[in-house]
C-alpha positions in Angstrom: 33.5 -16.9 131.6 30.0 -16.7 133.1 28.9 -14.2 130.6 30.3 -16.3 127.7 28.3 -19.3 128.9 25.1 -17.3 129.3 25.5 -16.0 125.8 26.0 -19.5 124.5 22.8 -20.7 126.2 20.9 -17.7 124.8 22.2 -18.6 121.3 21.0 -22.2 121.7 17.5 -21.0 122.7 17.4 -18.7 119.7 18.4 -21.6 117.5 15.7 -23.9 118.9 13.1 -21.2 118.4 14.1 -20.6 114.8 14.1 -24.3 113.9 11.1 -25.5 115.8 7.7 -25.6 114.0 4.4 -25.4 115.8 0.9 -26.1 114.6 -0.9 -23.0 113.3 -4.6 -24.0 113.3 -6.9 -25.7 115.8 -10.5 -26.8 115.9 -12.6 -28.2 118.8 -14.5 -31.4 118.8 -18.1 -31.5 120.2 -18.6 -33.0 123.7 -18.2 -36.8 123.9 -21.3 -38.3 125.5 -20.2 -41.9 125.6 -16.7 -43.4 125.9 -15.6 -45.5 123.0 -14.6 -45.4 119.3 -15.6 -42.2 117.5 -15.1 -40.9 114.0 -14.3 -37.3 113.2 -15.3 -35.9 109.8 -12.5 -33.9 108.1 -14.1 -31.4 105.8 -12.8 -29.1 103.0 -11.5 -26.5 105.4 -9.5 -28.8 107.7 -8.2 -30.8 104.7 -7.0 -27.5 103.1 -5.2 -26.3 106.2 -3.3 -29.6 106.6 -0.6 -31.1 104.5 -1.6 -33.2 101.5 -0.5 -36.3 103.4 -2.4 -35.2 106.5 0.7 -36.1 108.6 0.7 -32.9 110.6 -2.7 -33.5 112.2 -2.6 -34.2 116.0 -5.5 -35.0 118.3 -5.1 -33.6 121.8 -7.2 -34.0 124.9 -7.9 -31.2 127.4 -4.6 -31.8 129.2 -2.7 -31.4 125.9 -1.9 -35.2 125.7 -1.6 -36.6 122.2 -4.4 -39.2 121.5 -3.6 -42.0 118.9 -5.9 -42.0 115.9 -6.4 -43.8 112.6 -7.2 -42.0 109.3 -9.7 -43.6 106.9 -10.4 -42.4 103.4 -13.8 -43.5 102.1 -13.4 -45.3 98.8 -16.0 -45.5 96.1 -19.1 -47.3 97.4 -20.8 -49.9 95.1 -24.5 -50.4 95.6 -27.3 -52.3 93.9 -30.9 -51.2 93.4 -34.0 -53.4 93.4 -35.8 -53.3 90.0 -39.3 -54.6 90.4 -41.1 -56.5 87.5 -44.8 -55.6 86.9 -46.9 -58.3 88.7 -49.9 -59.8 86.9 -51.0 -61.8 89.9 -50.1 -62.0 93.6 -52.6 -64.3 95.3 -52.7 -66.3 98.5 -54.5 -69.6 98.1 -55.4 -72.2 100.8 -52.0 -74.0 100.5 -49.9 -71.8 98.3 -49.0 -68.3 97.3 -49.0 -67.7 93.5 -47.2 -64.8 91.8 -47.2 -64.3 88.0 -45.2 -61.7 86.1 -44.3 -60.8 82.5 -40.7 -60.9 81.4 -39.3 -57.5 80.3 -38.9 -57.5 76.6 -35.2 -56.5 76.7 -34.2 -59.2 79.3 -33.9 -62.9 79.7 -34.5 -63.9 83.2 -31.7 -65.8 84.9 -32.4 -65.0 88.6 -35.3 -63.8 90.6 -35.5 -62.0 93.9 -38.7 -62.2 95.8 -39.1 -59.2 98.1 -40.9 -60.2 101.3 -41.8 -58.9 104.7 -39.1 -60.1 107.1 -39.8 -63.6 108.3 -37.7 -66.4 109.7 -39.1 -69.3 107.7 -38.1 -71.6 104.8 -40.3 -72.0 101.7 -40.2 -74.5 98.9 -40.7 -72.7 95.6 -41.6 -73.9 92.1 -41.0 -71.8 88.9 -43.0 -72.5 85.7 -43.1 -70.6 82.4 -45.6 -69.9 79.7 -46.1 -68.0 76.5 -49.9 -67.6 76.8 -50.6 -67.9 80.5 -52.8 -70.9 79.6 -50.2 -73.6 79.3 -47.4 -73.8 81.9 -44.1 -75.7 81.7 -41.5 -76.5 84.4 -38.5 -74.2 84.7 -37.3 -74.9 88.3 -38.6 -77.6 90.6 -39.4 -77.1 94.2 -36.4 -76.1 96.4 -35.8 -74.3 99.7 -34.6 -70.9 98.7 -32.0 -68.9 100.7 -33.1 -65.6 102.2 -31.3 -62.6 103.4 -31.1 -58.8 103.2 -29.8 -57.1 100.1 -29.7 -53.6 98.6 -29.7 -50.1 100.0 -31.9 -49.7 101.9 -31.8 -53.5 102.6 -34.7 -55.6 101.3 -35.5 -59.0 102.8 -35.4 -61.3 99.7 -35.7 -64.9 98.6 -33.1 -65.5 95.9 -33.8 -68.0 93.1 -31.5 -69.0 90.2 -33.4 -70.2 87.2 -32.2 -71.5 83.8 -32.0 -68.7 81.2 -35.1 -68.9 79.0 -37.3 -66.7 76.9 -40.7 -67.5 78.3 -43.0 -64.5 78.2 -44.6 -65.2 81.5 -43.4 -66.8 84.8 -45.3 -68.2 87.7 -43.8 -68.5 91.1 -45.6 -70.9 93.5 -44.6 -70.7 97.2 -45.6 -73.9 99.1 -47.6 -72.9 102.2 -48.8 -76.4 103.2 -46.5 -76.6 106.3 -46.2 -72.9 107.3 -48.4 -69.8 107.0 -48.0 -67.7 103.8 -45.4 -64.9 103.6 -46.3 -61.4 102.5 -44.8 -60.9 99.0 -44.1 -57.2 98.3 -42.6 -57.6 94.8 -40.5 -59.7 92.4 -37.5 -58.4 90.5 -33.7 -58.3 90.3 -30.9 -56.3 91.8 -29.0 -54.2 89.3 -25.6 -52.8 90.1 -25.5 -49.0 90.3 -22.6 -46.8 89.3 -20.0 -46.4 92.0 -20.9 -43.6 94.4 -18.3 -41.1 95.8 -18.8 -40.1 99.4 -18.2 -36.5 100.4 -17.9 -34.6 103.7 -20.6 -32.0 104.4 -20.3 -29.0 102.0 -18.9 -25.6 102.9 -20.8 -22.6 101.5 -18.5 -20.2 99.6 -18.7 -16.5 99.3 -18.3 -15.4 95.6 -18.7 -12.5 93.2 -19.8 -12.7 89.6 -18.7 -10.5 86.7 -20.0 -10.8 83.2 -18.6 -9.7 79.8 -20.0 -10.1 76.3 -19.2 -13.8 76.1 -17.8 -14.9 79.5 -18.9 -15.1 83.1 -16.3 -15.2 85.9 -17.3 -16.5 89.3 -14.6 -15.4 91.7 -14.1 -17.1 95.1 -11.7 -15.9 97.8 -11.5 -17.9 101.1 -9.8 -16.8 104.3 -7.7 -20.0 104.2 -7.0 -22.8 101.7 -9.7 -25.4 101.0 -9.3 -28.9 99.7 -12.0 -29.3 97.0 -13.0 -32.5 95.0 -16.4 -31.2 93.9 -18.3 -27.9 93.6 -22.1 -27.8 93.9 -23.8 -24.8 92.4 -27.3 -23.3 91.8 -28.5 -20.8 89.3 -31.7 -18.8 89.2 -32.3 -19.3 85.5 -35.2 -21.5 84.3 -34.0 -21.7 80.7 -32.2 -24.8 79.4 -28.5 -24.3 79.2 -25.3 -26.1 78.2 -22.0 -24.3 78.9 -18.3 -25.2 79.1 -15.9 -23.7 81.6 -12.6 -24.0 83.4 -11.4 -23.6 87.0 -8.4 -21.3 87.4 -6.7 -21.4 90.9 -4.6 -18.4 92.0 -1.3 -19.0 93.8 1.6 -16.9 95.1 5.3 -17.3 94.3 8.2 -15.4 95.8 10.8 -14.2 93.4 14.1 -12.4 94.2 14.9 -9.1 92.5 18.3 -8.0 93.6 18.2 -7.9 97.3 14.5 -7.7 97.6 11.9 -10.5 97.5 8.8 -9.9 95.4 5.5 -11.9 95.7 4.0 -12.7 92.3 0.4 -13.9 91.9 -0.3 -16.3 89.0 -3.3 -18.4 87.8 -3.2 -22.1 86.9 -5.9 -23.9 85.0 -6.9 -26.9 87.1 -9.8 -28.5 85.2 -12.3 -28.0 82.4 -15.9 -28.9 82.9 -19.5 -28.7 81.5 -22.5 -27.4 83.3 -26.0 -28.1 81.9 -29.6 -27.9 82.9 -30.0 -31.6 82.2 -27.0 -32.7 84.3 -26.6 -32.8 88.1 -25.6 -29.3 89.4 -22.0 -30.4 90.4 -18.5 -29.9 89.0 -16.2 -32.8 89.7 -12.5 -31.8 90.0 -9.1 -33.4 90.7 -8.3 -32.6 94.3 -7.5 -28.9 94.4 -6.0 -26.9 97.3 -6.5 -23.2 96.9 -7.9 -20.2 98.8 -8.6 -18.2 95.7 -10.0 -19.4 92.3 -12.2 -18.5 89.4 -14.9 -20.4 87.5 -14.7 -19.1 83.9 -17.9 -19.9 82.0 -18.1 -19.6 78.3 -21.5 -18.1 77.4 -21.1 -17.9 73.6 -23.9 -15.7 72.3 -26.3 -16.6 75.1 -27.0 -14.4 78.1 -25.0 -15.1 81.3 -26.3 -17.4 84.0 -27.0 -16.0 87.4 -25.3 -18.1 90.1 -27.0 -18.1 93.5 -25.1 -20.7 95.5 -21.7 -22.3 95.4 -20.5 -25.0 97.8 -17.2 -26.8 98.2 -17.0 -30.6 99.0 -14.1 -32.8 99.6 -13.8 -36.6 99.5 -14.8 -38.1 102.9 -11.9 -38.6 105.3 -12.5 -39.8 108.8 -10.2 -39.7 111.8 -11.0 -42.6 114.1 -10.0 -42.6 117.8 -11.0 -43.9 121.2 -12.5 -40.9 123.1 -13.5 -40.7 126.8 -16.7 -39.2 128.0 -16.3 -35.9 129.8 -12.9 -35.1 128.2 -12.5 -32.2 125.8 -10.7 -32.7 122.6 -9.3 -30.6 119.8 -7.3 -31.0 116.6 -4.2 -29.1 115.6 -2.5 -28.9 112.2 -0.3 -26.7 110.0 3.2 -27.9 110.8 5.0 -28.2 107.4 8.0 -30.1 108.9 6.3 -32.4 111.4 6.7 -36.1 110.9 3.6 -38.2 110.2 2.6 -40.0 113.5 3.0 -43.8 113.9 0.4 -45.2 116.3 -0.2 -48.8 117.3 -3.9 -48.4 116.5 -2.9 -48.7 112.8 -2.1 -52.4 113.3 -5.6 -53.1 114.7 -7.6 -51.2 112.0 -9.6 -54.2 111.0 -10.4 -55.2 114.6 -11.8 -51.8 115.6 -15.5 -51.6 116.6 -17.8 -49.5 114.5 -17.8 -45.9 115.6 -20.4 -44.9 118.2 -20.9 -41.6 116.4 -19.4 -39.4 113.7 -18.4 -35.9 115.1 -18.1 -32.7 113.1 -15.3 -30.3 113.8 -15.9 -26.8 114.9 -14.7 -23.8 112.8 -10.9 -23.7 112.5 -9.1 -21.0 114.5 -5.6 -19.6 114.0 -3.3 -20.3 116.9 -1.7 -17.1 118.4 1.8 -16.5 117.1 4.6 -16.7 119.7 5.8 -13.4 121.0 9.6 -13.2 120.5 12.2 -10.5 121.2 13.9 -11.1 117.9 16.3 -8.6 116.5 15.4 -6.2 113.8 15.9 -8.9 111.2 14.8 -12.5 111.3 17.7 -14.8 112.4 17.9 -17.6 109.7 19.4 -21.0 110.5 22.8 -20.2 109.0 23.1 -17.0 111.1 22.2 -18.9 114.3 24.8 -21.5 113.8 27.4 -18.9 112.8 26.7 -17.0 116.0 27.1 -20.3 118.0 30.5 -21.0 116.3 31.7 -17.4 117.0 30.7 -17.7 120.7 32.4 -21.0 121.1 35.6 -19.6 119.5 35.4 -16.7 121.9 35.0 -19.0 124.9 38.0 -21.0 123.8 40.1 -17.9 123.4 39.0 -16.7 126.9 40.0 -20.1 128.4 43.5 -19.9 126.8 44.1 -16.4 128.2 43.0 -17.5 131.7 45.4 -20.4 131.6 48.3 -18.2 130.5 47.6 -15.9 133.4 47.7 -18.8 135.9 51.1 -19.8 134.5 
């Protein structure tokens, strides 16, 4: 009876080992110099090692205790740029500052931004217009204009809305009768720029290049999967070029042939693109997870380009958590069956303070595999449960026999 029970316990341990999943990769965080909220940048390597939903990531302290965190994906950022108008006059008089400018031919002025040195003061402003700079007509009577910071980098500006008109020249008069003059640096408007994607720091890639009569293949093989949203490249050629290409990622699929499993490698076209000397040296992609891929460049009748650098970038993802000074932290990931965590910190996302610092992860390292005394073949789940059922039946039979002997 004792032996039967021991066998059952052993079988249950085997089952637990067979079913349980453990993280397979880890990476250390740099030392925390101040306690508080910190952000951790997740780059292409870590994103590629984790599940697509990032639910298998765990943050652990030096004691192995799980630390709650919040994931933030940086969306497109919208910014505006200050476009200055050419100034014809910028003069400080005894009781006023006078600025004159010429309207751009392709615009009708509707608002003006006066760029000034930072000052905590209110200024009445009058706007007049002219077609010859000799006769001036009222456009906007004196008013106290609102001031604040705008743009990236921020500019201290006085904002003025004016009626839309087609005067060729405009005069801005700042009333300095009650306060000293302000230093005017320029007059213009803020124009919205195209949305900007934010990326984690790039990862240099090792690659080989092979050329044929009409095609160049840049082959990349990484030690582990990468999550790539953009590729940045450099070529040594100084000639103008305009080429099309495609990215082909290589994957593995296991197929069964009789009683044997066979691994098949196959290529999948992920995206097509254009590279050109008059475009930014980047290739934007749909998010791609792969450890091996090719850039296939169509050269036509031109000579091949010579690639000198290739870098992988992924859309910026930040892990935000409260970290303590003096504690060592590391991330683990790679568990395909682990449930995504649910932390209370998610309910206070909007109330969190700005991170004290953004930390970069160290290089990912593979966790050592557990040493097991498994039999010559791997016990699958059905075999484990079959063994348990057989053992339980044997124990029941043994109990019946012992009862009969007692009778």
